[in-house]
VEXMARFI-374144 format. One record per atom (N, C-alpha, C): residue number from 1; residue in one letter; x, y, z. Coordinates in Angstrom, 2 decimals, decimal comma, always signed. Atoms other than C-alpha are relative to their C-alpha. Layout:
<firos>
(NUM; A; (X; Y; Z))
...
</firos>
This chain:
<firos>
(1; M; (-0,16; -1,44; +0,13))
(1; M; (+25,36; +24,70; -14,33))
(1; M; (+1,19; +0,26; -0,90))
(2; R; (-1,09; -0,40; +0,88))
(2; R; (+27,43; +26,24; -17,10))
(2; R; (+0,91; +0,95; +0,76))
(3; S; (-0,92; -0,92; -0,68))
(3; S; (+30,35; +28,50; -16,30))
(3; S; (-0,64; +1,37; +0,16))
(4; I; (+0,53; -1,32; -0,33))
(4; I; (+29,59; +31,85; -14,75))
(4; I; (+1,06; +1,04; -0,33))
(5; D; (-0,89; -1,12; +0,32))
(5; D; (+31,15; +35,04; -16,12))
(5; D; (-0,44; +1,21; +0,79))
(6; V; (+0,27; -1,27; -0,69))
(6; V; (+31,40; +38,28; -14,15))
(6; V; (+0,66; +1,09; -0,83))
(7; R; (-0,52; -1,14; +0,76))
(7; R; (+31,82; +41,55; -16,05))
(7; R; (-0,65; +1,28; +0,50))
(8; E; (+0,61; -1,28; -0,32))
(8; E; (+31,14; +45,24; -15,63))
(8; E; (-1,36; +0,08; -0,68))
(9; A; (+1,35; -0,14; +0,56))
(9; A; (+27,49; +46,07; -16,19))
(9; A; (+0,01; +1,00; -1,14))
(10; H; (+0,24; -0,93; +1,10))
(10; H; (+26,36; +47,78; -19,36))
(10; H; (-1,38; +0,62; +0,20))
(11; P; (+1,33; -0,61; -0,14))
(11; P; (+23,43; +50,18; -19,57))
(11; P; (-1,15; -0,90; -0,45))
(12; D; (+1,06; +0,89; +0,48))
(12; D; (+21,47; +47,55; -21,50))
(12; D; (-0,33; -1,12; +0,98))
(13; D; (+0,26; +1,04; -1,00))
(13; D; (+21,64; +45,26; -18,44))
(13; D; (-1,05; +0,41; +1,03))
(14; V; (+0,80; -0,48; -1,13))
(14; V; (+19,38; +47,42; -16,25))
(14; V; (-1,35; -0,70; +0,16))
(15; D; (+1,30; +0,67; -0,14))
(15; D; (+16,07; +45,70; -17,03))
(15; D; (+0,19; -1,39; +0,61))
(16; A; (-0,26; +1,32; -0,56))
(16; A; (+17,53; +42,26; -16,29))
(16; A; (+0,46; +0,11; +1,45))
(17; M; (-0,42; -0,22; -1,38))
(17; M; (+19,19; +43,62; -13,13))
(17; M; (-1,23; +0,25; +0,89))
(18; R; (+1,22; -0,30; -0,75))
(18; R; (+15,84; +44,98; -11,97))
(18; R; (-0,82; -1,27; +0,23))
(19; E; (+0,76; +1,24; -0,15))
(19; E; (+14,20; +41,61; -12,59))
(19; E; (+0,67; -0,95; +0,99))
(20; V; (-0,71; +0,81; -1,00))
(20; V; (+16,91; +39,79; -10,61))
(20; V; (-0,31; +0,52; +1,40))
(21; Q; (+0,31; -0,59; -1,30))
(21; Q; (+16,34; +42,22; -7,75))
(21; Q; (-1,43; -0,34; +0,42))
(22; H; (+1,41; +0,28; -0,27))
(22; H; (+12,57; +41,75; -7,97))
(22; H; (-0,19; -1,45; +0,46))
(23; L; (+0,19; +1,41; -0,34))
(23; L; (+12,68; +37,94; -7,95))
(23; L; (+0,69; -0,38; +1,31))
(24; T; (-0,73; +0,28; -1,24))
(24; T; (+15,25; +37,88; -5,15))
(24; T; (-0,75; +0,58; +1,20))
(25; W; (+0,77; -0,60; -1,09))
(25; W; (+13,21; +40,26; -2,98))
(25; W; (-1,22; -0,85; +0,34))
(26; V; (+1,21; +0,80; -0,23))
(26; V; (+10,05; +38,18; -3,45))
(26; V; (+0,34; -1,30; +0,72))
(27; A; (-0,40; +1,26; -0,63))
(27; A; (+11,94; +35,03; -2,42))
(27; A; (+0,60; +0,19; +1,39))
(28; T; (-0,79; -0,20; -1,22))
(28; T; (+13,82; +36,62; +0,49))
(28; T; (-0,70; +0,82; +1,08))
(29; Y; (+0,40; -0,99; -0,99))
(29; Y; (+12,03; +39,49; +2,20))
(29; Y; (-1,37; -0,13; +0,65))
(30; P; (+1,27; +0,10; -0,75))
(30; P; (+8,42; +38,52; +3,06))
(30; P; (+0,26; -0,53; +1,42))
(31; N; (-0,24; +0,37; -1,39))
(31; N; (+8,28; +38,26; +6,85))
(31; N; (-1,21; +0,40; +0,84))
(32; E; (+1,20; -0,27; -0,80))
(32; E; (+5,18; +37,93; +9,04))
(32; E; (+0,30; +0,85; +1,22))
(33; V; (-0,35; -0,72; -1,23))
(33; V; (+6,92; +39,21; +12,17))
(33; V; (+0,08; +1,50; -0,25))
(34; Y; (-0,18; -1,43; +0,30))
(34; Y; (+7,77; +42,53; +10,50))
(34; Y; (-1,11; +0,56; -0,89))
(35; G; (+1,12; -0,47; +0,81))
(35; G; (+4,55; +42,73; +8,46))
(35; G; (+0,38; +0,28; -1,44))
(36; I; (-0,45; -0,20; +1,38))
(36; I; (+6,37; +42,51; +5,14))
(36; I; (-0,62; -1,10; -0,85))
(37; T; (+0,73; +0,97; +0,82))
(37; T; (+4,14; +40,84; +2,57))
(37; T; (+0,55; -0,06; -1,42))
(38; K; (-0,38; +0,16; +1,40))
(38; K; (+4,80; +39,50; -0,89))
(38; K; (-0,70; +1,07; -0,85))
(39; E; (+0,76; -0,99; +0,76))
(39; E; (+2,09; +41,87; -2,15))
(39; E; (+0,65; +1,39; +0,10))
(40; D; (-0,66; -1,29; -0,19))
(40; D; (+3,91; +44,88; -0,69))
(40; D; (+1,29; +0,07; -0,82))
(41; I; (-1,23; +0,05; +0,79))
(41; I; (+7,15; +43,80; -2,32))
(41; I; (-0,33; +0,10; -1,49))
(42; E; (+0,41; -0,08; +1,41))
(42; E; (+5,39; +43,24; -5,65))
(42; E; (-0,40; +1,43; -0,36))
(43; A; (+0,42; -1,38; +0,25))
(43; A; (+3,88; +46,73; -5,36))
(43; A; (+1,21; +0,92; -0,17))
(44; R; (-1,20; -0,82; +0,12))
(44; R; (+7,36; +48,20; -4,93))
(44; R; (+0,60; -0,09; -1,40))
(45; F; (-0,61; +0,20; +1,31))
(45; F; (+8,38; +46,78; -8,29))
(45; F; (-0,95; +0,33; -1,16))
(46; R; (+0,93; -0,42; +1,04))
(46; R; (+5,26; +47,82; -10,18))
(46; R; (+0,36; +1,41; -0,41))
(47; E; (-0,39; -1,31; +0,52))
(47; E; (+6,18; +50,75; -12,38))
(47; E; (-1,23; +0,77; -0,46))
(48; N; (+1,00; -0,89; +0,55))
(48; N; (+3,95; +53,69; -13,13))
(48; N; (+0,36; +0,18; -1,48))
(49; P; (-0,33; -0,09; +1,43))
(49; P; (+3,74; +53,59; -16,96))
(49; P; (+0,45; +1,40; -0,43))
(50; E; (-0,37; -1,36; +0,38))
(50; E; (+4,10; +57,37; -17,08))
(50; E; (+1,46; +0,31; +0,31))
(51; T; (-1,38; -0,29; -0,38))
(51; T; (+7,53; +57,26; -15,46))
(51; T; (+0,97; -1,15; -0,29))
(52; T; (-0,84; +1,17; +0,24))
(52; T; (+8,84; +53,87; -16,60))
(52; T; (+1,23; +0,34; -0,83))
(53; E; (-1,14; -0,30; +0,88))
(53; E; (+11,04; +55,18; -19,42))
(53; E; (+0,97; +0,96; +0,68))
(54; E; (-0,85; -0,95; -0,74))
(54; E; (+12,34; +58,06; -17,27))
(54; E; (+0,85; -0,75; +1,03))
(55; R; (-0,74; +0,79; -0,99))
(55; R; (+13,32; +55,61; -14,51))
(55; R; (+1,02; -0,91; -0,65))
(56; R; (-0,93; +0,88; +0,71))
(56; R; (+14,89; +53,21; -16,99))
(56; R; (+1,23; +0,79; -0,45))
(57; E; (-1,14; -0,82; +0,44))
(57; E; (+17,05; +56,00; -18,40))
(57; E; (+0,88; +0,40; +1,18))
(58; R; (-0,78; -0,34; -1,20))
(58; R; (+18,10; +57,06; -14,89))
(58; R; (+0,82; -1,21; +0,45))
(59; R; (-0,73; +1,22; -0,37))
(59; R; (+19,05; +53,44; -14,10))
(59; R; (+1,13; -0,29; -0,97))
(60; R; (-1,04; +0,23; +1,01))
(60; R; (+20,98; +53,16; -17,37))
(60; R; (+1,21; +0,90; +0,25))
(61; R; (-1,11; -0,93; -0,30))
(61; R; (+23,08; +56,23; -16,47))
(61; R; (+0,70; -0,41; +1,29))
(62; Y; (-0,48; +0,34; -1,33))
(62; Y; (+23,50; +55,04; -12,89))
(62; Y; (+0,98; -1,17; -0,01))
(63; V; (-0,79; +1,22; +0,03))
(63; V; (+25,10; +51,70; -13,86))
(63; V; (+1,51; +0,28; -0,04))
(64; R; (-1,43; -0,21; +0,16))
(64; R; (+28,47; +53,21; -14,82))
(64; R; (+0,38; +1,48; +0,08))
(65; T; (-0,30; -1,41; -0,16))
(65; T; (+28,46; +56,83; -13,75))
(65; T; (+0,54; +0,22; +1,40))
(66; A; (-0,61; -0,25; -1,31))
(66; A; (+30,84; +57,81; -10,94))
(66; A; (-0,96; +0,85; +0,83))
(67; P; (-0,78; +0,92; -0,84))
(67; P; (+30,53; +57,45; -8,01))
(67; P; (-0,56; -1,42; +0,04))
(68; F; (+0,62; +1,32; +0,00))
(68; F; (+28,44; +54,35; -8,89))
(68; F; (+0,71; -0,93; -0,98))
(69; H; (-0,57; +0,99; +0,91))
(69; H; (+29,61; +51,14; -10,53))
(69; H; (-0,73; -1,32; +0,25))
(70; S; (+0,70; +1,28; -0,13))
(70; S; (+28,00; +47,75; -11,19))
(70; S; (+0,70; -1,09; -0,79))
(71; W; (-0,48; +1,20; +0,67))
(71; W; (+29,01; +44,23; -12,15))
(71; W; (-1,17; -0,96; -0,10))
(72; V; (+1,04; +1,00; +0,17))
(72; V; (+26,84; +41,41; -13,42))
(72; V; (+0,63; -1,38; -0,10))
(73; A; (-0,37; +1,40; +0,16))
(73; A; (+27,08; +37,62; -13,27))
(73; A; (-0,90; -0,59; -1,08))
(74; L; (+0,73; +0,57; +1,12))
(74; L; (+26,05; +35,77; -16,40))
(74; L; (+0,27; -1,49; -0,11))
(75; E; (-0,14; +1,38; +0,42))
(75; E; (+25,40; +32,16; -17,23))
(75; E; (-0,43; -0,01; -1,46))
(76; G; (+0,29; -0,19; +1,42))
(76; G; (+25,65; +32,20; -20,99))
(76; G; (-0,41; +1,45; -0,20))
(77; R; (+0,52; -1,36; +0,21))
(77; R; (+23,54; +35,20; -21,96))
(77; R; (-0,95; +0,45; +1,11))
(78; D; (+0,96; -0,30; -1,05))
(78; D; (+21,35; +35,04; -18,86))
(78; D; (+0,66; +0,71; +1,17))
(79; L; (-0,48; -0,75; -1,16))
(79; L; (+21,96; +37,66; -16,19))
(79; L; (-0,62; -0,64; +1,24))
(80; I; (+0,49; +0,75; -1,17))
(80; I; (+21,71; +35,78; -12,89))
(80; I; (+0,33; +0,67; +1,32))
(81; G; (-0,33; -0,71; -1,22))
(81; G; (+23,13; +38,26; -10,38))
(81; G; (+0,69; +1,31; -0,33))
(82; F; (-0,71; -1,27; +0,20))
(82; F; (+24,59; +41,72; -9,91))
(82; F; (+0,39; +0,60; +1,33))
(83; C; (-0,43; -0,76; -1,18))
(83; C; (+26,35; +44,00; -7,48))
(83; C; (+0,22; +1,44; -0,44))
(84; T; (-0,15; -1,42; +0,26))
(84; T; (+26,17; +47,79; -7,41))
(84; T; (+0,63; +0,66; +1,21))
(85; I; (-0,71; -0,67; -1,09))
(85; I; (+28,48; +50,00; -5,37))
(85; I; (-0,01; +1,51; -0,20))
(86; K; (-0,19; -1,45; +0,05))
(86; K; (+29,01; +53,65; -4,55))
(86; K; (+1,28; +0,30; +0,77))
(87; Q; (-1,24; -0,42; -0,66))
(87; Q; (+32,35; +55,24; -3,68))
(87; Q; (-0,18; +1,42; +0,52))
(88; D; (-0,14; -1,39; -0,41))
(88; D; (+32,87; +58,32; -1,59))
(88; D; (+1,36; +0,16; +0,65))
(89; E; (-1,36; -0,23; -0,49))
(89; E; (+35,90; +59,89; +0,00))
(89; E; (+0,29; -0,70; +1,32))
(90; H; (-0,23; +0,62; -1,30))
(90; H; (+35,41; +58,14; +3,37))
(90; H; (-0,18; -1,51; +0,04))
(91; E; (+0,31; +1,43; -0,03))
(91; E; (+34,05; +54,68; +2,57))
(91; E; (-0,50; -0,45; -1,35))
(92; Y; (+0,64; +0,61; +1,16))
(92; Y; (+32,83; +52,31; -0,07))
(92; Y; (-1,32; -0,59; +0,48))
(93; L; (+1,32; +0,49; -0,36))
(93; L; (+29,15; +51,34; -0,03))
(93; L; (-0,45; -1,04; -1,02))
(94; I; (+0,63; +0,99; +0,87))
(94; I; (+27,75; +48,12; -1,44))
(94; I; (-1,49; +0,26; +0,11))
(95; Q; (+1,40; -0,37; +0,00))
(95; Q; (+24,28; +49,23; -2,42))
(95; Q; (-0,92; -1,18; -0,26))
(96; A; (+0,84; +1,15; +0,34))
(96; A; (+22,99; +45,95; -3,80))
(96; A; (+0,88; -1,16; -0,42))
(97; L; (-0,61; +1,23; +0,50))
(97; L; (+24,12; +42,37; -4,26))
(97; L; (-1,12; -1,02; +0,00))
(98; Y; (+1,11; +0,93; +0,13))
(98; Y; (+21,45; +40,04; -5,58))
(98; Y; (+0,35; -1,10; -0,99))
(99; V; (-0,18; +1,17; +0,85))
(99; V; (+21,60; +36,55; -7,08))
(99; V; (-1,34; -0,71; -0,05))
(100; L; (+1,26; +0,72; +0,13))
(100; L; (+18,59; +34,72; -8,47))
(100; L; (-0,04; -1,18; +0,97))
(101; P; (+0,10; +1,08; -0,98))
(101; P; (+17,29; +32,20; -5,91))
(101; P; (+0,54; -1,35; -0,48))
(102; D; (-0,47; +1,30; +0,51))
(102; D; (+18,06; +29,18; -8,15))
(102; D; (+1,52; -0,08; -0,12))
(103; Y; (-1,46; -0,04; +0,14))
(103; Y; (+21,72; +30,27; -8,33))
(103; Y; (+0,70; +0,29; +1,33))
(104; Q; (-0,61; -0,26; -1,29))
(104; Q; (+22,27; +30,98; -4,65))
(104; Q; (+0,67; -1,28; +0,52))
(105; N; (-0,78; +1,12; -0,56))
(105; N; (+24,74; +28,76; -2,75))
(105; N; (+0,78; -0,76; -1,06))
(106; K; (-0,77; +0,64; +1,07))
(106; K; (+26,60; +28,03; -5,99))
(106; K; (+1,25; +0,81; -0,33))
(107; G; (-1,22; -0,78; +0,19))
(107; G; (+29,41; +30,59; -5,66))
(107; G; (-0,16; +1,28; -0,81))
(108; V; (+0,21; -1,20; +0,82))
(108; V; (+27,85; +33,35; -7,78))
(108; V; (+0,17; +1,27; +0,84))
(109; G; (-0,13; -1,15; -0,89))
(109; G; (+27,51; +35,82; -4,89))
(109; G; (+1,44; +0,20; +0,44))
(110; K; (-1,42; -0,08; -0,39))
(110; K; (+31,06; +35,01; -3,78))
(110; K; (+0,83; +0,62; -1,11))
(111; R; (-0,75; -0,56; +1,14))
(111; R; (+32,40; +35,77; -7,26))
(111; R; (-0,27; +1,49; -0,14))
(112; L; (+0,34; -1,43; +0,11))
(112; L; (+30,53; +39,08; -7,40))
(112; L; (+0,65; +0,80; +1,13))
(113; L; (-0,53; -0,75; -1,13))
(113; L; (+31,55; +40,17; -3,90))
(113; L; (+1,52; +0,07; -0,04))
(114; Q; (-1,46; -0,03; +0,07))
(114; Q; (+35,19; +39,18; -4,38))
(114; Q; (+0,47; +0,94; -1,10))
(115; T; (-0,33; -0,93; +1,08))
(115; T; (+35,28; +41,09; -7,68))
(115; T; (-0,06; +1,43; +0,51))
(116; V; (+0,18; -1,35; -0,55))
(116; V; (+33,98; +44,19; -5,88))
(116; V; (+1,09; +0,32; +1,02))
(117; L; (-1,00; -0,25; -1,03))
(117; L; (+36,33; +43,85; -2,91))
(117; L; (+1,39; +0,18; -0,62))
(118; D; (-1,28; -0,16; +0,70))
(118; D; (+39,32; +43,41; -5,24))
(118; D; (+0,07; +1,36; -0,68))
(119; W; (+0,06; -1,28; +0,69))
(119; W; (+38,25; +46,48; -7,21))
(119; W; (+0,16; +1,15; +0,99))
(120; F; (-0,11; -1,03; -1,04))
(120; F; (+37,90; +48,54; -4,00))
(120; F; (+1,42; +0,15; +0,52))
(121; G; (-1,26; -0,04; -0,72))
(121; G; (+41,27; +47,64; -2,59))
(121; G; (-0,29; +0,01; +1,50))
(122; Q; (+0,17; +0,11; -1,45))
(122; Q; (+41,79; +47,92; +1,18))
(122; Q; (+0,21; +1,31; +0,75))
(123; E; (-0,28; -1,25; -0,69))
(123; E; (+42,28; +51,61; +1,93))
(123; E; (-1,15; +0,50; +0,86))
(124; K; (+1,16; -0,56; -0,69))
(124; K; (+38,74; +52,37; +3,11))
(124; K; (-0,91; -1,11; +0,51))
(125; E; (+1,05; +0,92; -0,46))
(125; E; (+35,91; +50,75; +5,00))
(125; E; (-0,95; -0,31; -1,14))
(126; V; (+1,07; +0,39; +0,91))
(126; V; (+33,34; +48,84; +3,01))
(126; V; (-1,23; -0,21; +0,87))
(127; V; (+1,22; +0,00; -0,80))
(127; V; (+29,79; +49,28; +4,30))
(127; V; (-1,15; -0,53; -0,84))
(128; L; (+1,23; +0,45; +0,66))
(128; L; (+26,49; +47,62; +3,45))
(128; L; (-1,10; -0,11; +1,03))
(129; N; (+1,16; +0,25; -0,85))
(129; N; (+23,00; +47,27; +4,85))
(129; N; (-0,60; -1,33; -0,42))
(130; V; (+0,62; +1,29; +0,27))
(130; V; (+21,26; +43,92; +5,15))
(130; V; (-1,22; -0,12; +0,90))
(131; A; (+1,20; +0,21; -0,81))
(131; A; (+17,79; +42,93; +6,35))
(131; A; (+0,40; -0,71; +1,29))
(132; S; (-0,41; +0,51; -1,31))
(132; S; (+18,15; +42,22; +10,07))
(132; S; (-0,38; -1,46; +0,21))
(133; Y; (+0,45; +1,38; -0,16))
(133; Y; (+16,32; +38,89; +9,73))
(133; Y; (+0,53; -0,92; -1,10))
(134; N; (-0,55; +0,80; +1,09))
(134; N; (+18,25; +37,68; +6,67))
(134; N; (+1,30; -0,65; +0,47))
(135; E; (-1,15; +0,67; -0,61))
(135; E; (+20,55; +35,33; +8,58))
(135; E; (+0,95; -0,59; -1,04))
(136; K; (-0,83; +0,58; +1,06))
(136; K; (+21,77; +33,69; +5,39))
(136; K; (+0,95; +1,06; -0,57))
(137; A; (-0,84; -1,07; +0,55))
(137; A; (+23,05; +37,00; +3,99))
(137; A; (+1,00; +0,50; +1,04))
(138; I; (-0,91; -0,45; -1,07))
(138; I; (+24,52; +38,06; +7,34))
(138; I; (+1,17; -0,98; +0,13))
(139; A; (-1,07; +1,00; -0,07))
(139; A; (+26,49; +34,79; +7,52))
(139; A; (+0,92; +0,09; -1,22))
(140; F; (-0,78; -0,16; +1,24))
(140; F; (+27,61; +35,27; +3,90))
(140; F; (+0,99; +1,15; +0,15))
(141; Y; (-0,88; -1,16; -0,13))
(141; Y; (+29,00; +38,74; +4,63))
(141; Y; (+1,03; -0,19; +1,11))
(142; R; (-0,96; +0,29; -1,08))
(142; R; (+30,61; +37,60; +7,90))
(142; R; (+1,18; -0,81; -0,54))
(143; A; (-1,06; +0,84; +0,56))
(143; A; (+32,58; +35,02; +5,90))
(143; A; (+1,03; +0,84; -0,77))
(144; F; (-0,91; -0,91; +0,69))
(144; F; (+34,14; +37,96; +4,03))
(144; F; (+0,60; +1,04; +0,93))
(145; G; (-0,60; -0,92; -0,97))
(145; G; (+35,09; +39,79; +7,23))
(145; G; (-0,86; +1,18; +0,40))
(146; F; (+0,91; -1,07; -0,42))
(146; F; (+32,07; +42,07; +7,61))
(146; F; (-0,50; -0,31; +1,41))
(147; V; (+0,54; +0,16; -1,35))
(147; V; (+30,86; +42,64; +11,16))
(147; V; (-1,19; +0,93; +0,17))
(148; P; (+1,15; -0,87; -0,27))
(148; P; (+27,50; +43,99; +12,34))
(148; P; (+0,44; +1,26; +0,74))
(149; N; (-0,36; -1,28; -0,59))
(149; N; (+27,68; +47,65; +13,32))
(149; N; (-1,25; +0,76; +0,44))
(150; G; (+1,21; -0,62; -0,52))
(150; G; (+24,18; +48,29; +14,68))
(150; G; (-1,10; +0,14; -1,03))
(151; P; (+1,15; -0,13; +0,90))
(151; P; (+20,74; +48,89; +13,24))
(151; P; (+0,08; +1,28; -0,83))
(152; V; (+0,17; -1,19; +0,83))
(152; V; (+20,03; +51,30; +10,41))
(152; V; (-1,17; +0,77; +0,59))
(153; A; (+1,08; -0,82; -0,57))
(153; A; (+17,92; +54,18; +11,73))
(153; A; (-1,28; -0,22; -0,79))
(154; S; (+1,29; +0,25; +0,63))
(154; S; (+14,25; +53,59; +11,01))
(154; S; (-0,28; +1,03; -1,10))
(155; S; (+0,27; -1,04; +0,99))
(155; S; (+14,05; +56,90; +9,15))
(155; S; (+0,84; -0,20; -1,27))
(156; E; (-0,86; +0,23; +1,16))
(156; E; (+16,85; +55,72; +6,82))
(156; E; (-0,28; -1,35; -0,67))
(157; A; (+0,29; +1,33; +0,53))
(157; A; (+15,49; +52,20; +6,27))
(157; A; (-0,92; +0,10; -1,21))
(158; L; (+0,80; +0,02; +1,21))
(158; L; (+13,87; +51,31; +2,99))
(158; L; (-1,48; -0,15; +0,34))
(159; Q; (+1,44; +0,03; -0,25))
(159; Q; (+10,14; +52,00; +3,01))
(159; Q; (-0,72; -0,64; -1,17))
(160; L; (+0,81; +0,66; +1,01))
(160; L; (+7,74; +49,75; +1,13))
(160; L; (-1,26; +0,83; -0,26))
(161; P; (+1,18; -0,80; +0,32))
(161; P; (+4,56; +51,11; -0,54))
(161; P; (-1,04; +0,08; +1,13))
(162; S; (+0,97; -0,01; -1,09))
(162; S; (+2,44; +50,15; +2,51))
(162; S; (+0,41; +0,92; +1,14))
(163; G; (-0,53; -0,81; -1,10))
(163; G; (+4,64; +52,33; +4,74))
(163; G; (+0,86; -0,80; +0,95))
(164; V; (-0,85; +0,86; -0,83))
(164; V; (+6,32; +49,34; +6,43))
(164; V; (+1,44; +0,20; -0,44))
(165; R; (-1,42; -0,16; +0,30))
(165; R; (+10,07; +49,76; +6,68))
(165; R; (+0,72; -1,33; +0,19))
(166; L; (-0,81; +1,20; -0,07))
(166; L; (+12,52; +46,96; +6,05))
(166; L; (+1,04; +0,19; +1,11))
(167; P; (-0,98; -0,17; -1,08))
(167; P; (+14,50; +46,50; +9,29))
(167; P; (+1,38; -0,45; -0,49))
(168; E; (-1,33; +0,31; +0,51))
(168; E; (+18,19; +46,62; +8,41))
(168; E; (+1,05; +0,23; +1,07))
(169; I; (-1,19; -0,29; -0,80))
(169; I; (+21,53; +46,41; +10,11))
(169; I; (+1,11; +0,41; -0,96))
(170; K; (-1,18; -0,39; +0,76))
(170; K; (+24,74; +47,97; +8,92))
(170; K; (+1,08; -1,02; +0,31))
(171; M; (-1,17; +0,85; -0,18))
(171; M; (+27,74; +45,72; +8,38))
(171; M; (+1,21; +0,72; -0,61))
(172; V; (-1,21; -0,73; +0,39))
(172; V; (+31,30; +46,99; +8,01))
(172; V; (+1,17; -0,95; -0,12))
(173; K; (-1,29; +0,69; +0,17))
(173; K; (+34,54; +45,56; +6,69))
(173; K; (+1,05; +1,10; +0,05))
(174; R; (-1,00; -1,05; -0,21))
(174; R; (+37,42; +47,67; +7,96))
(174; R; (+1,10; -0,06; -1,05))
(175; G; (-1,15; -0,08; +0,90))
(175; G; (+40,14; +48,86; +5,62))
(175; G; (+1,28; -0,28; +0,76))
(176; S; (-1,25; +0,32; -0,69))
(176; S; (+43,77; +48,10; +6,35))
(176; S; (+0,77; +1,24; +0,44))
</firos>
């Protein structure tokens, strides 16, 4: 593995970020117990051609428009991971942290998360949601001081095209 660089995301990164998210979801989220299928996940990432450009432009603005901010991890020119956050007056929210499956367990996620935590500082809580059955991610966040803080309400959980909701828990890292 070549060296990994982490930098702030640029609007031109959004398509690669979306693909990292897509491939990571397909590898991580299918779950028979919860009725989450690979086909349902694939359907979530299929774009309606009539709205593709509109969505792409919204994502491009979103990357670096307050209160949102994103960072990407690169190996050479290849985008292999990203983290997107949202700030508000009460807490910081990690909205997404995804690393391509082939690059997981190699320190990429740690570099992204540490970059974000350093950028946040320690004045406020940092909050994130994680799939309740994703033990690997839960252990990863625990190593950074996040603790489970209960389930995400079903009505607030991410809904897939089939109507199945991704069961999530909230994790919190307290500010100082």
